[in-house]
mmCIF file of the C-alpha atoms, coordinates in Angstrom:
data_MODEL
# 
_entry.id   MODEL 
# 
loop_
_atom_site.group_PDB 
_atom_site.id 
_atom_site.type_symbol 
_atom_site.label_atom_id 
_atom_site.label_alt_id 
_atom_site.label_comp_id 
_atom_site.label_asym_id 
_atom_site.label_entity_id 
_atom_site.label_seq_id 
_atom_site.pdbx_PDB_ins_code 
_atom_site.Cartn_x 
_atom_site.Cartn_y 
_atom_site.Cartn_z 
_atom_site.occupancy 
_atom_site.B_iso_or_equiv 
_atom_site.pdbx_formal_charge 
_atom_site.auth_seq_id 
_atom_site.auth_comp_id 
_atom_site.auth_asym_id 
_atom_site.auth_atom_id 
_atom_site.pdbx_PDB_model_num 
ATOM 1   C CA . MET A 1 1   ? -6.290  -2.543  -14.904 1.00 0.00 ? 1   MET A CA 1 
ATOM 2   C CA . LYS A 1 2   ? -3.164  -0.474  -14.366 1.00 0.00 ? 2   LYS A CA 1 
ATOM 3   C CA . LEU A 1 3   ? -0.855  -0.173  -11.367 1.00 0.00 ? 3   LEU A CA 1 
ATOM 4   C CA . ARG A 1 4   ? 1.403   2.876   -11.121 1.00 0.00 ? 4   ARG A CA 1 
ATOM 5   C CA . TYR A 1 5   ? 4.140   3.213   -8.504  1.00 0.00 ? 5   TYR A CA 1 
ATOM 6   C CA . PHE A 1 6   ? 4.777   6.744   -7.245  1.00 0.00 ? 6   PHE A CA 1 
ATOM 7   C CA . SER A 1 7   ? 7.592   5.601   -4.861  1.00 0.00 ? 7   SER A CA 1 
ATOM 8   C CA . HIS A 1 8   ? 7.689   4.941   -1.116  1.00 0.00 ? 8   HIS A CA 1 
ATOM 9   C CA . SER A 1 9   ? 4.403   3.070   -0.471  1.00 0.00 ? 9   SER A CA 1 
ATOM 10  C CA . SER A 1 10  ? 2.297   5.181   -2.842  1.00 0.00 ? 10  SER A CA 1 
ATOM 11  C CA . PHE A 1 11  ? 0.455   3.460   -5.652  1.00 0.00 ? 11  PHE A CA 1 
ATOM 12  C CA . GLN A 1 12  ? -2.311  4.334   -8.074  1.00 0.00 ? 12  GLN A CA 1 
ATOM 13  C CA . ILE A 1 13  ? -4.681  1.689   -9.382  1.00 0.00 ? 13  ILE A CA 1 
ATOM 14  C CA . THR A 1 14  ? -6.856  2.478   -12.395 1.00 0.00 ? 14  THR A CA 1 
ATOM 15  C CA . THR A 1 15  ? -9.602  -0.074  -12.965 1.00 0.00 ? 15  THR A CA 1 
ATOM 16  C CA . ASP A 1 16  ? -10.869 -1.240  -16.340 1.00 0.00 ? 16  ASP A CA 1 
ATOM 17  C CA . SER A 1 17  ? -13.953 0.923   -15.764 1.00 0.00 ? 17  SER A CA 1 
ATOM 18  C CA . GLY A 1 18  ? -11.837 4.013   -15.114 1.00 0.00 ? 18  GLY A CA 1 
ATOM 19  C CA . LEU A 1 19  ? -12.106 4.250   -11.322 1.00 0.00 ? 19  LEU A CA 1 
ATOM 20  C CA . VAL A 1 20  ? -8.942  5.505   -9.630  1.00 0.00 ? 20  VAL A CA 1 
ATOM 21  C CA . LEU A 1 21  ? -7.673  4.302   -6.260  1.00 0.00 ? 21  LEU A CA 1 
ATOM 22  C CA . LEU A 1 22  ? -4.731  5.847   -4.447  1.00 0.00 ? 22  LEU A CA 1 
ATOM 23  C CA . ILE A 1 23  ? -2.911  3.954   -1.708  1.00 0.00 ? 23  ILE A CA 1 
ATOM 24  C CA . ASP A 1 24  ? -0.896  5.952   0.858   1.00 0.00 ? 24  ASP A CA 1 
ATOM 25  C CA . PRO A 1 25  ? -0.489  9.086   -1.327  1.00 0.00 ? 25  PRO A CA 1 
ATOM 26  C CA . PHE A 1 26  ? 2.742   10.584  0.050   1.00 0.00 ? 26  PHE A CA 1 
ATOM 27  C CA . LEU A 1 27  ? 3.815   12.876  -2.793  1.00 0.00 ? 27  LEU A CA 1 
ATOM 28  C CA . ASP A 1 28  ? 4.609   16.551  -2.136  1.00 0.00 ? 28  ASP A CA 1 
ATOM 29  C CA . ASP A 1 29  ? 7.163   16.020  0.647   1.00 0.00 ? 29  ASP A CA 1 
ATOM 30  C CA . ASN A 1 30  ? 8.450   12.812  -0.894  1.00 0.00 ? 30  ASN A CA 1 
ATOM 31  C CA . PRO A 1 31  ? 11.833  13.509  -2.539  1.00 0.00 ? 31  PRO A CA 1 
ATOM 32  C CA . THR A 1 32  ? 11.466  10.515  -4.858  1.00 0.00 ? 32  THR A CA 1 
ATOM 33  C CA . SER A 1 33  ? 7.912   11.100  -6.088  1.00 0.00 ? 33  SER A CA 1 
ATOM 34  C CA . PRO A 1 34  ? 7.668   11.943  -9.804  1.00 0.00 ? 34  PRO A CA 1 
ATOM 35  C CA . VAL A 1 35  ? 4.313   13.709  -9.318  1.00 0.00 ? 35  VAL A CA 1 
ATOM 36  C CA . THR A 1 36  ? 2.749   16.235  -6.960  1.00 0.00 ? 36  THR A CA 1 
ATOM 37  C CA . SER A 1 37  ? -0.621  16.016  -5.277  1.00 0.00 ? 37  SER A CA 1 
ATOM 38  C CA . GLU A 1 38  ? -2.004  18.505  -7.829  1.00 0.00 ? 38  GLU A CA 1 
ATOM 39  C CA . GLU A 1 39  ? -1.287  16.054  -10.638 1.00 0.00 ? 39  GLU A CA 1 
ATOM 40  C CA . VAL A 1 40  ? -3.346  13.137  -9.351  1.00 0.00 ? 40  VAL A CA 1 
ATOM 41  C CA . THR A 1 41  ? -7.015  12.447  -8.839  1.00 0.00 ? 41  THR A CA 1 
ATOM 42  C CA . ALA A 1 42  ? -8.884  9.776   -6.920  1.00 0.00 ? 42  ALA A CA 1 
ATOM 43  C CA . ASP A 1 43  ? -12.264 8.150   -6.513  1.00 0.00 ? 43  ASP A CA 1 
ATOM 44  C CA . PHE A 1 44  ? -10.998 6.225   -3.473  1.00 0.00 ? 44  PHE A CA 1 
ATOM 45  C CA . ILE A 1 45  ? -8.044  6.730   -1.124  1.00 0.00 ? 45  ILE A CA 1 
ATOM 46  C CA . VAL A 1 46  ? -6.900  3.693   0.853   1.00 0.00 ? 46  VAL A CA 1 
ATOM 47  C CA . LEU A 1 47  ? -4.755  4.397   3.912   1.00 0.00 ? 47  LEU A CA 1 
ATOM 48  C CA . THR A 1 48  ? -2.793  1.628   5.608   1.00 0.00 ? 48  THR A CA 1 
ATOM 49  C CA . HIS A 1 49  ? -2.031  3.765   8.688   1.00 0.00 ? 49  HIS A CA 1 
ATOM 50  C CA . GLY A 1 50  ? -1.843  7.339   9.923   1.00 0.00 ? 50  GLY A CA 1 
ATOM 51  C CA . HIS A 1 51  ? 1.846   8.214   9.687   1.00 0.00 ? 51  HIS A CA 1 
ATOM 52  C CA . GLY A 1 52  ? 2.612   11.353  7.720   1.00 0.00 ? 52  GLY A CA 1 
ATOM 53  C CA . ASP A 1 53  ? 4.457   9.463   5.000   1.00 0.00 ? 53  ASP A CA 1 
ATOM 54  C CA . HIS A 1 54  ? 1.314   7.397   4.330   1.00 0.00 ? 54  HIS A CA 1 
ATOM 55  C CA . LEU A 1 55  ? -1.590  9.712   5.079   1.00 0.00 ? 55  LEU A CA 1 
ATOM 56  C CA . GLY A 1 56  ? 0.583   12.043  3.058   1.00 0.00 ? 56  GLY A CA 1 
ATOM 57  C CA . ASP A 1 57  ? -1.356  14.370  0.769   1.00 0.00 ? 57  ASP A CA 1 
ATOM 58  C CA . GLY A 1 58  ? -4.643  12.544  1.119   1.00 0.00 ? 58  GLY A CA 1 
ATOM 59  C CA . PHE A 1 59  ? -6.502  15.577  2.426   1.00 0.00 ? 59  PHE A CA 1 
ATOM 60  C CA . LYS A 1 60  ? -5.087  17.892  -0.260  1.00 0.00 ? 60  LYS A CA 1 
ATOM 61  C CA . ILE A 1 61  ? -6.223  15.498  -2.965  1.00 0.00 ? 61  ILE A CA 1 
ATOM 62  C CA . ALA A 1 62  ? -9.592  14.940  -1.301  1.00 0.00 ? 62  ALA A CA 1 
ATOM 63  C CA . ALA A 1 63  ? -10.281 18.669  -1.120  1.00 0.00 ? 63  ALA A CA 1 
ATOM 64  C CA . ARG A 1 64  ? -10.178 18.723  -4.944  1.00 0.00 ? 64  ARG A CA 1 
ATOM 65  C CA . THR A 1 65  ? -11.657 15.367  -5.889  1.00 0.00 ? 65  THR A CA 1 
ATOM 66  C CA . ASP A 1 66  ? -14.001 14.258  -3.039  1.00 0.00 ? 66  ASP A CA 1 
ATOM 67  C CA . PRO A 1 67  ? -12.896 10.596  -2.879  1.00 0.00 ? 67  PRO A CA 1 
ATOM 68  C CA . LEU A 1 68  ? -14.027 8.035   -0.349  1.00 0.00 ? 68  LEU A CA 1 
ATOM 69  C CA . PHE A 1 69  ? -11.348 7.284   2.242   1.00 0.00 ? 69  PHE A CA 1 
ATOM 70  C CA . ILE A 1 70  ? -11.131 3.614   3.195   1.00 0.00 ? 70  ILE A CA 1 
ATOM 71  C CA . CYS A 1 71  ? -9.260  2.813   6.389   1.00 0.00 ? 71  CYS A CA 1 
ATOM 72  C CA . VAL A 1 72  ? -9.510  1.273   9.841   1.00 0.00 ? 72  VAL A CA 1 
ATOM 73  C CA . ASN A 1 73  ? -12.121 2.700   12.172  1.00 0.00 ? 73  ASN A CA 1 
ATOM 74  C CA . GLU A 1 74  ? -10.102 5.250   14.140  1.00 0.00 ? 74  GLU A CA 1 
ATOM 75  C CA . LEU A 1 75  ? -8.359  6.635   11.064  1.00 0.00 ? 75  LEU A CA 1 
ATOM 76  C CA . ALA A 1 76  ? -11.652 6.757   9.161   1.00 0.00 ? 76  ALA A CA 1 
ATOM 77  C CA . ASN A 1 77  ? -13.166 8.751   12.035  1.00 0.00 ? 77  ASN A CA 1 
ATOM 78  C CA . TYR A 1 78  ? -10.221 11.142  11.823  1.00 0.00 ? 78  TYR A CA 1 
ATOM 79  C CA . CYS A 1 79  ? -10.846 11.643  8.099   1.00 0.00 ? 79  CYS A CA 1 
ATOM 80  C CA . SER A 1 80  ? -14.543 12.239  8.755   1.00 0.00 ? 80  SER A CA 1 
ATOM 81  C CA . GLU A 1 81  ? -13.749 14.813  11.435  1.00 0.00 ? 81  GLU A CA 1 
ATOM 82  C CA . LYS A 1 82  ? -11.642 16.664  8.867   1.00 0.00 ? 82  LYS A CA 1 
ATOM 83  C CA . GLY A 1 83  ? -14.739 16.921  6.675   1.00 0.00 ? 83  GLY A CA 1 
ATOM 84  C CA . PHE A 1 84  ? -14.120 14.091  4.228   1.00 0.00 ? 84  PHE A CA 1 
ATOM 85  C CA . ARG A 1 85  ? -16.138 11.034  3.272   1.00 0.00 ? 85  ARG A CA 1 
ATOM 86  C CA . ALA A 1 86  ? -14.860 7.822   4.840   1.00 0.00 ? 86  ALA A CA 1 
ATOM 87  C CA . HIS A 1 87  ? -15.768 4.169   5.068   1.00 0.00 ? 87  HIS A CA 1 
ATOM 88  C CA . ASN A 1 88  ? -14.897 2.643   8.449   1.00 0.00 ? 88  ASN A CA 1 
ATOM 89  C CA . MET A 1 89  ? -13.451 -0.860  8.485   1.00 0.00 ? 89  MET A CA 1 
ATOM 90  C CA . HIS A 1 90  ? -11.226 -2.992  10.650  1.00 0.00 ? 90  HIS A CA 1 
ATOM 91  C CA . ILE A 1 91  ? -8.667  -5.740  10.346  1.00 0.00 ? 91  ILE A CA 1 
ATOM 92  C CA . GLY A 1 92  ? -10.131 -9.020  9.167   1.00 0.00 ? 92  GLY A CA 1 
ATOM 93  C CA . GLY A 1 93  ? -13.197 -7.376  7.672   1.00 0.00 ? 93  GLY A CA 1 
ATOM 94  C CA . SER A 1 94  ? -13.918 -7.141  3.961   1.00 0.00 ? 94  SER A CA 1 
ATOM 95  C CA . TYR A 1 95  ? -16.355 -5.046  1.963   1.00 0.00 ? 95  TYR A CA 1 
ATOM 96  C CA . GLY A 1 96  ? -17.497 -4.711  -1.632  1.00 0.00 ? 96  GLY A CA 1 
ATOM 97  C CA . PHE A 1 97  ? -17.027 -1.348  -3.348  1.00 0.00 ? 97  PHE A CA 1 
ATOM 98  C CA . ASP A 1 98  ? -17.695 -0.192  -6.897  1.00 0.00 ? 98  ASP A CA 1 
ATOM 99  C CA . PHE A 1 99  ? -14.136 -1.204  -7.851  1.00 0.00 ? 99  PHE A CA 1 
ATOM 100 C CA . GLY A 1 100 ? -14.246 -4.649  -6.228  1.00 0.00 ? 100 GLY A CA 1 
ATOM 101 C CA . SER A 1 101 ? -13.583 -5.981  -2.742  1.00 0.00 ? 101 SER A CA 1 
ATOM 102 C CA . LEU A 1 102 ? -11.146 -4.875  -0.055  1.00 0.00 ? 102 LEU A CA 1 
ATOM 103 C CA . LYS A 1 103 ? -9.981  -6.622  3.100   1.00 0.00 ? 103 LYS A CA 1 
ATOM 104 C CA . PHE A 1 104 ? -7.647  -5.284  5.775   1.00 0.00 ? 104 PHE A CA 1 
ATOM 105 C CA . THR A 1 105 ? -4.982  -7.551  7.255   1.00 0.00 ? 105 THR A CA 1 
ATOM 106 C CA . ILE A 1 106 ? -2.713  -7.220  10.245  1.00 0.00 ? 106 ILE A CA 1 
ATOM 107 C CA . ALA A 1 107 ? 0.578   -5.352  9.975   1.00 0.00 ? 107 ALA A CA 1 
ATOM 108 C CA . HIS A 1 108 ? 3.237   -5.023  12.674  1.00 0.00 ? 108 HIS A CA 1 
ATOM 109 C CA . HIS A 1 109 ? 4.005   -1.314  12.912  1.00 0.00 ? 109 HIS A CA 1 
ATOM 110 C CA . GLY A 1 110 ? 2.475   1.782   14.571  1.00 0.00 ? 110 GLY A CA 1 
ATOM 111 C CA . SER A 1 111 ? -0.115  4.360   13.588  1.00 0.00 ? 111 SER A CA 1 
ATOM 112 C CA . MET A 1 112 ? -0.396  7.966   14.717  1.00 0.00 ? 112 MET A CA 1 
ATOM 113 C CA . THR A 1 113 ? -1.398  11.008  12.713  1.00 0.00 ? 113 THR A CA 1 
ATOM 114 C CA . PRO A 1 114 ? 1.010   13.938  12.210  1.00 0.00 ? 114 PRO A CA 1 
ATOM 115 C CA . ASP A 1 115 ? -0.853  15.869  14.928  1.00 0.00 ? 115 ASP A CA 1 
ATOM 116 C CA . ASN A 1 116 ? -0.321  12.998  17.394  1.00 0.00 ? 116 ASN A CA 1 
ATOM 117 C CA . ARG A 1 117 ? -3.780  11.456  17.205  1.00 0.00 ? 117 ARG A CA 1 
ATOM 118 C CA . TYR A 1 118 ? -3.988  7.692   17.741  1.00 0.00 ? 118 TYR A CA 1 
ATOM 119 C CA . ALA A 1 119 ? -5.064  6.260   14.386  1.00 0.00 ? 119 ALA A CA 1 
ATOM 120 C CA . GLY A 1 120 ? -5.968  2.690   15.272  1.00 0.00 ? 120 GLY A CA 1 
ATOM 121 C CA . GLU A 1 121 ? -4.068  -0.408  14.254  1.00 0.00 ? 121 GLU A CA 1 
ATOM 122 C CA . PRO A 1 122 ? -1.760  -0.349  11.228  1.00 0.00 ? 122 PRO A CA 1 
ATOM 123 C CA . ALA A 1 123 ? -2.918  -2.569  8.396   1.00 0.00 ? 123 ALA A CA 1 
ATOM 124 C CA . GLY A 1 124 ? -2.137  -4.264  5.156   1.00 0.00 ? 124 GLY A CA 1 
ATOM 125 C CA . VAL A 1 125 ? -4.789  -4.488  2.461   1.00 0.00 ? 125 VAL A CA 1 
ATOM 126 C CA . VAL A 1 126 ? -5.908  -7.187  0.038   1.00 0.00 ? 126 VAL A CA 1 
ATOM 127 C CA . LEU A 1 127 ? -7.677  -5.822  -3.039  1.00 0.00 ? 127 LEU A CA 1 
ATOM 128 C CA . SER A 1 128 ? -9.638  -7.944  -5.504  1.00 0.00 ? 128 SER A CA 1 
ATOM 129 C CA . ILE A 1 129 ? -10.191 -5.874  -8.648  1.00 0.00 ? 129 ILE A CA 1 
ATOM 130 C CA . ASP A 1 130 ? -10.951 -6.853  -12.264 1.00 0.00 ? 130 ASP A CA 1 
ATOM 131 C CA . GLY A 1 131 ? -10.082 -10.491 -11.642 1.00 0.00 ? 131 GLY A CA 1 
ATOM 132 C CA . LYS A 1 132 ? -6.722  -9.751  -9.992  1.00 0.00 ? 132 LYS A CA 1 
ATOM 133 C CA . THR A 1 133 ? -5.718  -9.797  -6.332  1.00 0.00 ? 133 THR A CA 1 
ATOM 134 C CA . ILE A 1 134 ? -3.173  -7.339  -4.933  1.00 0.00 ? 134 ILE A CA 1 
ATOM 135 C CA . TYR A 1 135 ? -1.725  -7.518  -1.413  1.00 0.00 ? 135 TYR A CA 1 
ATOM 136 C CA . HIS A 1 136 ? -0.234  -4.208  -0.226  1.00 0.00 ? 136 HIS A CA 1 
ATOM 137 C CA . THR A 1 137 ? 1.385   -5.177  3.058   1.00 0.00 ? 137 THR A CA 1 
ATOM 138 C CA . GLY A 1 138 ? 1.536   -1.650  4.465   1.00 0.00 ? 138 GLY A CA 1 
ATOM 139 C CA . ASP A 1 139 ? 4.474   -0.895  6.751   1.00 0.00 ? 139 ASP A CA 1 
ATOM 140 C CA . THR A 1 140 ? 5.222   -4.108  8.546   1.00 0.00 ? 140 THR A CA 1 
ATOM 141 C CA . GLY A 1 141 ? 7.756   -6.499  9.915   1.00 0.00 ? 141 GLY A CA 1 
ATOM 142 C CA . LEU A 1 142 ? 7.753   -10.129 8.878   1.00 0.00 ? 142 LEU A CA 1 
ATOM 143 C CA . PHE A 1 143 ? 5.036   -12.335 10.351  1.00 0.00 ? 143 PHE A CA 1 
ATOM 144 C CA . TYR A 1 144 ? 4.161   -15.963 9.701   1.00 0.00 ? 144 TYR A CA 1 
ATOM 145 C CA . ASP A 1 145 ? 0.467   -15.305 9.037   1.00 0.00 ? 145 ASP A CA 1 
ATOM 146 C CA . MET A 1 146 ? 1.483   -13.938 5.646   1.00 0.00 ? 146 MET A CA 1 
ATOM 147 C CA . LYS A 1 147 ? 1.336   -17.596 4.674   1.00 0.00 ? 147 LYS A CA 1 
ATOM 148 C CA . LEU A 1 148 ? -2.295  -17.762 5.804   1.00 0.00 ? 148 LEU A CA 1 
ATOM 149 C CA . ILE A 1 149 ? -3.141  -14.582 3.883   1.00 0.00 ? 149 ILE A CA 1 
ATOM 150 C CA . GLY A 1 150 ? -1.811  -16.148 0.693   1.00 0.00 ? 150 GLY A CA 1 
ATOM 151 C CA . GLU A 1 151 ? -3.599  -19.430 1.353   1.00 0.00 ? 151 GLU A CA 1 
ATOM 152 C CA . MET A 1 152 ? -6.953  -17.771 2.000   1.00 0.00 ? 152 MET A CA 1 
ATOM 153 C CA . THR A 1 153 ? -6.715  -15.500 -1.039  1.00 0.00 ? 153 THR A CA 1 
ATOM 154 C CA . PRO A 1 154 ? -4.300  -16.577 -3.797  1.00 0.00 ? 154 PRO A CA 1 
ATOM 155 C CA . LEU A 1 155 ? -2.296  -13.482 -4.662  1.00 0.00 ? 155 LEU A CA 1 
ATOM 156 C CA . ASP A 1 156 ? -1.428  -12.184 -8.101  1.00 0.00 ? 156 ASP A CA 1 
ATOM 157 C CA . TYR A 1 157 ? 0.704   -9.292  -6.841  1.00 0.00 ? 157 TYR A CA 1 
ATOM 158 C CA . MET A 1 158 ? 2.381   -8.554  -3.513  1.00 0.00 ? 158 MET A CA 1 
ATOM 159 C CA . LEU A 1 159 ? 3.667   -5.044  -2.763  1.00 0.00 ? 159 LEU A CA 1 
ATOM 160 C CA . VAL A 1 160 ? 6.308   -5.513  -0.074  1.00 0.00 ? 160 VAL A CA 1 
ATOM 161 C CA . PRO A 1 161 ? 8.607   -3.093  1.826   1.00 0.00 ? 161 PRO A CA 1 
ATOM 162 C CA . ILE A 1 162 ? 12.346  -3.711  1.619   1.00 0.00 ? 162 ILE A CA 1 
ATOM 163 C CA . GLY A 1 163 ? 13.893  -0.588  3.182   1.00 0.00 ? 163 GLY A CA 1 
ATOM 164 C CA . ASP A 1 164 ? 14.606  -2.034  6.647   1.00 0.00 ? 164 ASP A CA 1 
ATOM 165 C CA . ASN A 1 165 ? 14.809  0.094   9.822   1.00 0.00 ? 165 ASN A CA 1 
ATOM 166 C CA . PHE A 1 166 ? 11.052  0.879   9.974   1.00 0.00 ? 166 PHE A CA 1 
ATOM 167 C CA . THR A 1 167 ? 9.877   -2.233  8.073   1.00 0.00 ? 167 THR A CA 1 
ATOM 168 C CA . MET A 1 168 ? 11.200  -5.473  6.710   1.00 0.00 ? 168 MET A CA 1 
ATOM 169 C CA . GLY A 1 169 ? 14.592  -5.450  5.062   1.00 0.00 ? 169 GLY A CA 1 
ATOM 170 C CA . ILE A 1 170 ? 15.446  -7.462  1.976   1.00 0.00 ? 170 ILE A CA 1 
ATOM 171 C CA . THR A 1 171 ? 16.080  -10.794 3.714   1.00 0.00 ? 171 THR A CA 1 
ATOM 172 C CA . ASP A 1 172 ? 12.786  -10.700 5.597   1.00 0.00 ? 172 ASP A CA 1 
ATOM 173 C CA . ALA A 1 173 ? 10.945  -9.396  2.527   1.00 0.00 ? 173 ALA A CA 1 
ATOM 174 C CA . VAL A 1 174 ? 12.122  -12.365 0.468   1.00 0.00 ? 174 VAL A CA 1 
ATOM 175 C CA . LYS A 1 175 ? 10.872  -14.672 3.230   1.00 0.00 ? 175 LYS A CA 1 
ATOM 176 C CA . ALA A 1 176 ? 7.542   -12.810 3.200   1.00 0.00 ? 176 ALA A CA 1 
ATOM 177 C CA . VAL A 1 177 ? 7.211   -13.543 -0.508  1.00 0.00 ? 177 VAL A CA 1 
ATOM 178 C CA . GLU A 1 178 ? 7.990   -17.197 0.134   1.00 0.00 ? 178 GLU A CA 1 
ATOM 179 C CA . LEU A 1 179 ? 5.238   -17.318 2.781   1.00 0.00 ? 179 LEU A CA 1 
ATOM 180 C CA . ALA A 1 180 ? 2.527   -15.392 0.911   1.00 0.00 ? 180 ALA A CA 1 
ATOM 181 C CA . ASN A 1 181 ? 3.381   -17.033 -2.427  1.00 0.00 ? 181 ASN A CA 1 
ATOM 182 C CA . PRO A 1 182 ? 2.237   -14.319 -4.877  1.00 0.00 ? 182 PRO A CA 1 
ATOM 183 C CA . ASN A 1 183 ? 2.676   -14.720 -8.601  1.00 0.00 ? 183 ASN A CA 1 
ATOM 184 C CA . ILE A 1 184 ? 4.680   -11.482 -8.718  1.00 0.00 ? 184 ILE A CA 1 
ATOM 185 C CA . ALA A 1 185 ? 6.356   -9.473  -5.942  1.00 0.00 ? 185 ALA A CA 1 
ATOM 186 C CA . ILE A 1 186 ? 6.981   -5.735  -6.262  1.00 0.00 ? 186 ILE A CA 1 
ATOM 187 C CA . PRO A 1 187 ? 9.314   -3.956  -3.804  1.00 0.00 ? 187 PRO A CA 1 
ATOM 188 C CA . MET A 1 188 ? 8.325   -0.678  -2.130  1.00 0.00 ? 188 MET A CA 1 
ATOM 189 C CA . HIS A 1 189 ? 9.241   1.595   0.801   1.00 0.00 ? 189 HIS A CA 1 
ATOM 190 C CA . TYR A 1 190 ? 12.908  2.082   -0.059  1.00 0.00 ? 190 TYR A CA 1 
ATOM 191 C CA . ASN A 1 191 ? 15.322  4.883   -1.034  1.00 0.00 ? 191 ASN A CA 1 
ATOM 192 C CA . THR A 1 192 ? 12.957  7.672   0.030   1.00 0.00 ? 192 THR A CA 1 
ATOM 193 C CA . PHE A 1 193 ? 15.354  8.664   2.814   1.00 0.00 ? 193 PHE A CA 1 
ATOM 194 C CA . PRO A 1 194 ? 18.959  7.626   3.579   1.00 0.00 ? 194 PRO A CA 1 
ATOM 195 C CA . VAL A 1 195 ? 17.898  5.455   6.523   1.00 0.00 ? 195 VAL A CA 1 
ATOM 196 C CA . ILE A 1 196 ? 15.861  3.174   4.214   1.00 0.00 ? 196 ILE A CA 1 
ATOM 197 C CA . GLU A 1 197 ? 18.293  2.864   1.324   1.00 0.00 ? 197 GLU A CA 1 
ATOM 198 C CA . ALA A 1 198 ? 18.087  -0.573  -0.295  1.00 0.00 ? 198 ALA A CA 1 
ATOM 199 C CA . ASP A 1 199 ? 18.844  -2.188  -3.643  1.00 0.00 ? 199 ASP A CA 1 
ATOM 200 C CA . PRO A 1 200 ? 15.638  -3.460  -5.275  1.00 0.00 ? 200 PRO A CA 1 
ATOM 201 C CA . GLN A 1 201 ? 17.685  -5.592  -7.667  1.00 0.00 ? 201 GLN A CA 1 
ATOM 202 C CA . GLU A 1 202 ? 19.087  -7.480  -4.681  1.00 0.00 ? 202 GLU A CA 1 
ATOM 203 C CA . PHE A 1 203 ? 15.506  -8.147  -3.591  1.00 0.00 ? 203 PHE A CA 1 
ATOM 204 C CA . LYS A 1 204 ? 14.612  -9.295  -7.108  1.00 0.00 ? 204 LYS A CA 1 
ATOM 205 C CA . GLN A 1 205 ? 17.532  -11.709 -7.145  1.00 0.00 ? 205 GLN A CA 1 
ATOM 206 C CA . GLY A 1 206 ? 16.532  -13.039 -3.733  1.00 0.00 ? 206 GLY A CA 1 
ATOM 207 C CA . VAL A 1 207 ? 12.975  -13.655 -4.868  1.00 0.00 ? 207 VAL A CA 1 
ATOM 208 C CA . GLU A 1 208 ? 14.166  -15.395 -8.023  1.00 0.00 ? 208 GLU A CA 1 
ATOM 209 C CA . SER A 1 209 ? 16.453  -17.602 -5.914  1.00 0.00 ? 209 SER A CA 1 
ATOM 210 C CA . ILE A 1 210 ? 13.364  -19.107 -4.245  1.00 0.00 ? 210 ILE A CA 1 
ATOM 211 C CA . GLY A 1 211 ? 11.692  -19.729 -7.603  1.00 0.00 ? 211 GLY A CA 1 
ATOM 212 C CA . LYS A 1 212 ? 9.362   -16.728 -7.560  1.00 0.00 ? 212 LYS A CA 1 
ATOM 213 C CA . GLN A 1 213 ? 9.062   -13.704 -9.846  1.00 0.00 ? 213 GLN A CA 1 
ATOM 214 C CA . ALA A 1 214 ? 9.727   -10.071 -8.913  1.00 0.00 ? 214 ALA A CA 1 
ATOM 215 C CA . VAL A 1 215 ? 9.220   -6.885  -10.906 1.00 0.00 ? 215 VAL A CA 1 
ATOM 216 C CA . VAL A 1 216 ? 11.054  -3.692  -9.950  1.00 0.00 ? 216 VAL A CA 1 
ATOM 217 C CA . LEU A 1 217 ? 9.048   -0.616  -10.943 1.00 0.00 ? 217 LEU A CA 1 
ATOM 218 C CA . GLU A 1 218 ? 10.816  2.665   -11.527 1.00 0.00 ? 218 GLU A CA 1 
ATOM 219 C CA . PHE A 1 219 ? 9.355   5.611   -9.647  1.00 0.00 ? 219 PHE A CA 1 
ATOM 220 C CA . GLY A 1 220 ? 6.420   6.739   -11.777 1.00 0.00 ? 220 GLY A CA 1 
ATOM 221 C CA . GLU A 1 221 ? 6.301   3.565   -13.857 1.00 0.00 ? 221 GLU A CA 1 
ATOM 222 C CA . GLU A 1 222 ? 2.941   2.006   -14.739 1.00 0.00 ? 222 GLU A CA 1 
ATOM 223 C CA . LEU A 1 223 ? 2.300   -1.708  -15.103 1.00 0.00 ? 223 LEU A CA 1 
ATOM 224 C CA . VAL A 1 224 ? -0.666  -3.249  -16.909 1.00 0.00 ? 224 VAL A CA 1 
ATOM 225 C CA . LEU A 1 225 ? -1.988  -6.088  -14.763 1.00 0.00 ? 225 LEU A CA 1 
# 
């Protein structure tokens, strides 16, 4: 399985069987993205919430590739109303897909589509694919139940925001890693815009100071899991 980081909160997962998942595909209007929406494909698109920098180019990509959107109920309904296939879920629920299983978790943030439609609760997502477990926290502040998430499902990888202002900053993100206890933490949601500038190496050092491991991915870099 491969994990590629496009920057911001956008990731691509390619399973051992060749299925492609996109998470929060914000590409064309993302000044740090190394790819455009025309350069990616998807069998599944997972959305953590409805903000424009997370819904991103999902509909552009879907118009070409006909993926299945996976998101909380209200956002899934929104995708369906736009003419796309969607699987409705909600926080705390899990479901088995061709790639593996997916479970939505709480996230402390907001969620509204670019055209001001309420998009349900924001979410994080726990993915179990090809024997590995990945926790993409979505946009969120720090919360103590991250410890419970890690206890219920031991985590191989945790994708955690560090940019502050809209989400956790570095100090809170390091604490989140301590609580969730993943094998490897990967920072995200930073340096896209001036207001969320952050040093991922500072995060890495903070994680290492609590005896955990962090990997900083360059924008566009792919990691074999």
